[in-house]
SESETI-645610 format. One record per residue (C-alpha): residue number from 1; x, z, y. Coordinates in nm, 2 decimals. Layout:
ATOM    k       X       Z       Y
ATOM  NUM       X       Z       Y
...
***
This chain:
ATOM    k       X       Z       Y
ATOM    1    0.79    0.57   -2.65
ATOM    2    0.62    0.55   -2.32
ATOM    3    0.43    0.21   -2.26
ATOM    4    0.32    0.15   -1.91
ATOM    5    0.03   -0.06   -1.81
ATOM    6    0.10   -0.42   -1.70
ATOM    7    0.08   -0.44   -1.33
ATOM    8   -0.14   -0.71   -1.15
ATOM    9   -0.07   -0.78   -0.79
ATOM   10   -0.36   -1.03   -0.77
ATOM   11   -0.64   -0.77   -0.75
ATOM   12   -0.70   -0.41   -0.71
ATOM   13   -1.01   -0.18   -0.72
ATOM   14   -1.08    0.02   -0.41
ATOM   15   -1.18    0.40   -0.42
ATOM   16   -1.55    0.29   -0.40
ATOM   17   -1.52    0.07   -0.71
ATOM   18   -1.51   -0.27   -0.53
ATOM   19   -1.27   -0.54   -0.66
ATOM   20   -1.04   -0.68   -0.40
ATOM   21   -0.88   -1.01   -0.48
ATOM   22   -0.58   -1.15   -0.32
ATOM   23   -0.48   -1.51   -0.27
ATOM   24   -0.14   -1.65   -0.35
ATOM   25   -0.12   -1.79    0.01
ATOM   26   -0.10   -1.45    0.18
ATOM   27    0.16   -1.17    0.13
ATOM   28    0.04   -0.82    0.05
ATOM   29    0.18   -0.48    0.14
ATOM   30    0.10   -0.20   -0.09
ATOM   31    0.15    0.14    0.08
ATOM   32    0.16    0.46   -0.14
ATOM   33    0.10    0.80    0.01
ATOM   34    0.01    1.14   -0.12
ATOM   35   -0.19    1.38    0.09
ATOM   36    0.03    1.65   -0.07
ATOM   37    0.35    1.50    0.09
ATOM   38    0.45    1.60    0.44
ATOM   39    0.63    1.28    0.50
ATOM   40    0.32    1.09    0.39
ATOM   41    0.09    1.27    0.62
ATOM   42    0.34    1.23    0.91
ATOM   43    0.34    0.86    0.83
ATOM   44   -0.05    0.81    0.84
ATOM   45   -0.07    0.75    1.21
ATOM   46    0.21    0.49    1.19
ATOM   47    0.00    0.28    0.94
ATOM   48   -0.22    0.14    1.23
ATOM   49    0.08    0.05    1.44
ATOM   50    0.24   -0.12    1.14
ATOM   51   -0.09   -0.31    1.06
ATOM   52   -0.10   -0.43    1.42
ATOM   53    0.26   -0.57    1.40
ATOM   54    0.19   -0.77    1.09
ATOM   55   -0.18   -0.87    1.09
ATOM   56   -0.13   -1.17    0.86
ATOM   57   -0.02   -0.97    0.56
ATOM   58   -0.29   -0.81    0.35
ATOM   59   -0.26   -0.44    0.35
ATOM   60   -0.36   -0.20    0.07
ATOM   61   -0.32    0.18    0.10
ATOM   62   -0.29    0.37   -0.23
ATOM   63   -0.37    0.74   -0.18
ATOM   64   -0.45    1.04   -0.40
ATOM   65   -0.73    1.16   -0.17
ATOM   66   -1.09    1.19   -0.28
ATOM   67   -1.37    0.97   -0.15
ATOM   68   -1.45    1.21    0.14
ATOM   69   -1.09    1.22    0.25
ATOM   70   -1.06    0.84    0.22
ATOM   71   -1.38    0.80    0.43
ATOM   72   -1.24    1.04    0.69
ATOM   73   -0.91    0.86    0.71
ATOM   74   -1.06    0.52    0.75
ATOM   75   -1.30    0.64    1.02
ATOM   76   -1.04    0.84    1.21
ATOM   77   -0.76    0.57    1.21
ATOM   78   -1.01    0.28    1.23
ATOM   79   -0.84    0.11    0.93
ATOM   80   -0.97   -0.23    0.83
ATOM   81   -0.80   -0.26    0.50
ATOM   82   -0.88   -0.14    0.14
ATOM   83   -0.79    0.21    0.03
ATOM   84   -0.74    0.26   -0.35
ATOM   85   -0.74    0.60   -0.52
ATOM   86   -0.43    0.66   -0.73
ATOM   87   -0.29    0.99   -0.86
ATOM   88    0.09    1.02   -0.80
ATOM   89    0.15    1.03   -1.17
ATOM   90   -0.04    0.70   -1.21
ATOM   91    0.17    0.54   -0.93
ATOM   92    0.48    0.64   -1.13
ATOM   93    0.34    0.50   -1.46
ATOM   94    0.19    0.18   -1.32
ATOM   95    0.42    0.09   -1.04
ATOM   96    0.74    0.29   -1.13
ATOM   97    0.72    0.49   -0.80
ATOM   98    0.91    0.82   -0.80
ATOM   99    0.90    0.90   -0.42
ATOM  100    0.64    0.90   -0.16
ATOM  101    0.57    0.74    0.10
ATOM  102    0.67    0.41   -0.07
ATOM  103    0.58    0.04   -0.02
ATOM  104    0.58   -0.27   -0.23
ATOM  105    0.59   -0.61   -0.08
ATOM  106    0.42   -0.88   -0.28
ATOM  107    0.44   -1.26   -0.23
ATOM  108    0.25   -1.52   -0.45
ATOM  109    0.13   -1.22   -0.66
ATOM  110    0.49   -1.12   -0.75
ATOM  111    0.67   -0.81   -0.64
ATOM  112    0.94   -0.91   -0.40
ATOM  113    1.07   -0.56   -0.31
ATOM  114    0.97   -0.19   -0.32
ATOM  115    1.14    0.08   -0.13
ATOM  116    1.09    0.43    0.01
ATOM  117    0.93    0.43    0.35
ATOM  118    1.21    0.64    0.47
ATOM  119    1.41    0.32    0.48
ATOM  120    1.12    0.13    0.65
ATOM  121    1.31    0.00    0.95
ATOM  122    1.56   -0.18    0.72
ATOM  123    1.28   -0.40    0.59
ATOM  124    1.04   -0.44    0.89
ATOM  125    1.20   -0.77    1.01
ATOM  126    1.13   -0.92    0.67
ATOM  127    0.76   -0.84    0.70
ATOM  128    0.75   -0.96    1.06
ATOM  129    0.90   -1.30    0.95
ATOM  130    0.65   -1.33    0.66
ATOM  131    0.37   -1.24    0.89
ATOM  132    0.46   -1.53    1.13
ATOM  133    0.43   -1.79    0.85
ATOM  134    0.10   -1.96    0.83
***
Protein backbone atom coordinates (compact mmCIF):
# COMPACT_ATOMS: atom_id res chain seq x y z
CA UNK A 1 0.00 0.00 0.00
CA UNK A 2 1.34 3.42 -1.02
CA UNK A 3 0.90 6.12 1.62
CA UNK A 4 1.42 9.67 0.44
CA UNK A 5 2.59 12.52 2.60
CA UNK A 6 -0.04 14.91 3.98
CA UNK A 7 0.11 18.10 1.91
CA UNK A 8 0.37 21.47 3.63
CA UNK A 9 -0.70 24.51 1.68
CA UNK A 10 0.25 26.91 4.48
CA UNK A 11 4.01 26.83 3.92
CA UNK A 12 6.74 25.49 1.64
CA UNK A 13 10.53 25.38 1.69
CA UNK A 14 12.23 27.12 -1.24
CA UNK A 15 15.18 25.63 -3.12
CA UNK A 16 17.64 27.42 -0.81
CA UNK A 17 16.06 26.02 2.35
CA UNK A 18 14.03 29.09 3.38
CA UNK A 19 10.56 28.52 4.81
CA UNK A 20 7.83 30.46 3.02
CA UNK A 21 4.63 30.90 5.04
CA UNK A 22 1.30 31.84 3.48
CA UNK A 23 -1.56 33.69 5.10
CA UNK A 24 -5.16 32.55 4.84
CA UNK A 25 -6.08 36.03 3.59
CA UNK A 26 -4.26 35.61 0.26
CA UNK A 27 -4.73 32.98 -2.40
CA UNK A 28 -1.76 31.01 -3.70
CA UNK A 29 -0.99 29.65 -7.12
CA UNK A 30 1.38 26.69 -7.22
CA UNK A 31 2.86 26.18 -10.69
CA UNK A 32 4.60 22.87 -11.43
CA UNK A 33 7.09 22.54 -14.28
CA UNK A 34 9.79 20.12 -15.32
CA UNK A 35 12.84 21.30 -17.18
CA UNK A 36 12.66 17.99 -19.09
CA UNK A 37 9.20 18.86 -20.46
CA UNK A 38 9.05 20.84 -23.72
CA UNK A 39 5.60 22.27 -22.87
CA UNK A 40 6.95 23.43 -19.51
CA UNK A 41 10.00 25.09 -21.00
CA UNK A 42 7.78 26.82 -23.57
CA UNK A 43 5.55 28.04 -20.70
CA UNK A 44 8.41 29.60 -18.66
CA UNK A 45 8.28 33.02 -20.44
CA UNK A 46 4.50 33.15 -19.89
CA UNK A 47 4.89 32.95 -16.12
CA UNK A 48 5.99 36.60 -15.87
CA UNK A 49 2.98 37.70 -17.92
CA UNK A 50 0.67 35.63 -15.75
CA UNK A 51 2.26 37.06 -12.59
CA UNK A 52 1.66 40.59 -13.86
CA UNK A 53 -2.02 39.82 -14.50
CA UNK A 54 -2.65 38.54 -10.97
CA UNK A 55 -0.24 40.37 -8.64
CA UNK A 56 -2.36 39.87 -5.48
CA UNK A 57 -2.10 36.08 -5.61
CA UNK A 58 1.01 34.57 -4.05
CA UNK A 59 2.95 32.59 -6.66
CA UNK A 60 5.17 29.58 -6.04
CA UNK A 61 6.98 27.75 -8.82
CA UNK A 62 7.83 24.09 -8.23
CA UNK A 63 10.59 22.95 -10.57
CA UNK A 64 13.01 20.03 -10.82
CA UNK A 65 16.00 22.21 -11.69
CA UNK A 66 19.12 22.42 -9.57
CA UNK A 67 20.19 25.51 -7.62
CA UNK A 68 22.18 26.96 -10.52
CA UNK A 69 19.27 26.48 -12.93
CA UNK A 70 16.83 28.09 -10.48
CA UNK A 71 19.17 31.04 -9.93
CA UNK A 72 19.46 31.46 -13.70
CA UNK A 73 15.70 31.33 -14.27
CA UNK A 74 15.01 33.86 -11.52
CA UNK A 75 17.65 36.23 -12.86
CA UNK A 76 16.72 35.83 -16.53
CA UNK A 77 12.96 36.25 -16.05
CA UNK A 78 13.27 38.65 -13.10
CA UNK A 79 10.89 36.57 -10.97
CA UNK A 80 9.88 37.91 -7.57
CA UNK A 81 8.30 34.75 -6.18
CA UNK A 82 9.65 31.62 -4.45
CA UNK A 83 10.96 28.66 -6.40
CA UNK A 84 10.75 25.25 -4.77
CA UNK A 85 12.81 22.27 -5.88
CA UNK A 86 10.68 19.19 -6.46
CA UNK A 87 11.33 16.09 -8.51
CA UNK A 88 8.50 15.02 -10.80
CA UNK A 89 8.06 11.77 -8.87
CA UNK A 90 7.62 13.73 -5.63
CA UNK A 91 5.08 16.04 -7.26
CA UNK A 92 3.10 12.93 -8.14
CA UNK A 93 3.38 11.43 -4.66
CA UNK A 94 2.80 14.63 -2.67
CA UNK A 95 0.40 16.58 -4.88
CA UNK A 96 -1.12 13.86 -7.10
CA UNK A 97 0.23 15.48 -10.27
CA UNK A 98 0.65 13.25 -13.30
CA UNK A 99 1.11 15.82 -16.06
CA UNK A 100 3.27 18.88 -16.50
CA UNK A 101 2.94 21.83 -16.61
CA UNK A 102 0.28 21.93 -13.89
CA UNK A 103 -1.22 24.41 -11.46
CA UNK A 104 -2.94 24.21 -8.10
CA UNK A 105 -5.05 27.12 -6.87
CA UNK A 106 -5.20 27.43 -3.08
CA UNK A 107 -7.61 29.57 -1.08
CA UNK A 108 -7.58 29.74 2.73
CA UNK A 109 -4.85 27.06 2.72
CA UNK A 110 -7.17 24.58 0.98
CA UNK A 111 -6.83 23.30 -2.57
CA UNK A 112 -9.63 24.78 -4.67
CA UNK A 113 -8.68 23.33 -8.03
CA UNK A 114 -5.80 21.78 -9.89
CA UNK A 115 -5.50 21.41 -13.61
CA UNK A 116 -3.07 20.95 -16.43
CA UNK A 117 -1.76 24.23 -17.77
CA UNK A 118 -2.79 23.14 -21.24
CA UNK A 119 -6.28 24.19 -20.10
CA UNK A 120 -5.04 27.40 -18.53
CA UNK A 121 -7.33 29.82 -20.37
CA UNK A 122 -10.36 28.00 -19.00
CA UNK A 123 -9.42 29.04 -15.43
CA UNK A 124 -7.71 32.38 -15.92
CA UNK A 125 -10.90 34.34 -15.21
CA UNK A 126 -11.22 32.70 -11.77
CA UNK A 127 -7.73 33.83 -10.84
CA UNK A 128 -8.35 37.34 -12.17
CA UNK A 129 -11.51 37.60 -10.06
CA UNK A 130 -9.71 36.34 -6.95
CA UNK A 131 -6.83 38.73 -7.58
CA UNK A 132 -9.22 41.69 -7.56
CA UNK A 133 -10.53 40.79 -4.09
CA UNK A 134 -8.81 42.63 -1.27
